[in-house]
N, C-alpha and C positions, 0 to 999 in steps of 0.2 A: 494561605496556609495549605496542608495537605490534607484533604478530606479523607484520605484513606480509600480501603476497598468499597464498594458498593456491592450490597448483597441484594439479590433478586429472589421473591418468593412469593408462592400463591397461596392464599388462604380462603376457605369459605366461612363466611360470616354466621357464627350458630344465632339464632333469634331474629336476623335481619331478614326481610324478604322485598323483593323488587315490587314494581308496579304490577307485575303477571303472577304475583304470588309466591313464585318461586326463590330458592336460597340466591344469595348475592354471592360472587366469586370475585376477590379482586387479585390483582398482581400488584406488587408494590416493590420500589426500588429503596432500600434504607441504606444510609451513610453506618457502616457497620460500627464504628467507633464511638460515634455520637448516638446511633440508636434512634435516628429521626428519619423518617418518610420523607424523601424528595420528590416522587412521581409514584402516582397509583392510577390502574386503569381498571376498567369493568373488564371481565372475562365474560363475553355472553355465552350464553348455553350451546350456541352453535358453531362455537370455536373452541379453542384451548389455550393454555399458557404458552405454547410454544408460537402459535401465530399473531399473539399479541405481544411476544416480547420485544420485537422491534420497534412497534410504535411506543413502546415505553422507553427503550434507550434514546429514542427521538423527541421526547418531551422536553418542554422548554427547561425546565426545573434541573434537570441532569445536565442539559447543555450548558447551564450557568453554575455548575459547581468549577470550582478552582482549576481542578485538574481531574478530567476523566480517567477512569482507568482502564488500561488496554485490554483486559478481559474481565467484564463482570463476574462475580460467582455466580453460579448457576447456569451460565454458557455450557460450561462443560458438562454440565448433566443434560442439558438439552441437546446437545449433539452427539450424546450417546445413546439419544433413543431411535 
């Protein structure tokens, strides 16, 4: 079956804190049609979403989707920075 588009978005989790006591920021890949998270990675305070984007795309769960999209949504926004 065609999984459709994979959306990529980053969110800071309100009320959640890491071991250092600071807020947690995640970058997630979601099957757009189903609304299912297929991969997620922690964005460290010393980096940003752009530098974590490639590791998210290389994750095992995204590689196992039946058909990887040619250009995930979010990539266009990242390349415009």
